[in-house]
N, C-alpha and C positions, 0 to 999 in steps of 0.2 A: 186379710187373710189369712189362711190356718197354713200353721207349719206344723208339721208330722215327724218326729221321730224316729226313725226305722235301725234298729239295732236288735240286741240280741238281748233278751233278762239277764240279769239285775242291771246291767247297765244304763245309766238314765244320762242324758247328756246335763250337762250340768252349767249352770250359768249362762244359758243362751241368749245371746242379744242379737236382733235384726239391726244389721249398722246401715243397710240400702236398700233402697226399692225407687228403681223408675220405671216409669212407662213410656214408651219411647227416650225422647230425651229429657223429658219432666222427672226430676228427682222429687220421689214424694215428702212428706213432713205428717208429722213429729220423729227425726229421728236422730239419732239410734232410742229404740225399743228395749228395755230391759226384761224378757220373758222370762227369767228364772229356770228352774230345773223343768224335764220333759223325762218322762218316762219311758221307754220303750212303747211304741205303739200309741202314744197317749200325745193328745193335740193340744197346740195353744193359739188364740188368738191374737192378731196383730191387725190395728186400725190405722192405715196410711191414707193420707189424703193429698190429692192429685190434682194441682189447679188447672183450670183449661181444661179441661179432659170430658171431649166430644161423645155425650150418649150414642151409639151403635154402630163406632167408629171401631173398627179394627186396629190393633199396637200391638205391642210387644211389652210385657211383662219382666223384668229381673230384678230378683231379692241376692241379697248376701251376708253373713253374720258369722258372727264366731260363737264358740262354745268352749268351754276349758277341754285344751287338748288339740281343738281344730275348727276347721271355719267349714260353711257351707255355702251354697250358689245355686240359683236355679232361674232357669227362663222360659217364656212360654209365651204365644201366640194369644190374645186376648181380645173380646169384643165388651166394650165398653158399656156398662150397665145404665 
């Protein structure tokens, strides 16, 4: 998955850590993942594995994490590739 920092320059998201990733009710591995500092508009990639994911199936994907001074989360409906 790709995480993008949305914010005003010159402030970067510092010490970004992906702490949770779930596909339906299945937790992904390996977590947590320390992603470092992310500049405004920049992206970082995290690779998360989900056991027993059925290709072509629809599911919900939820993610959460932290950064210095805050936290983030997101959810979306996805089709498993």
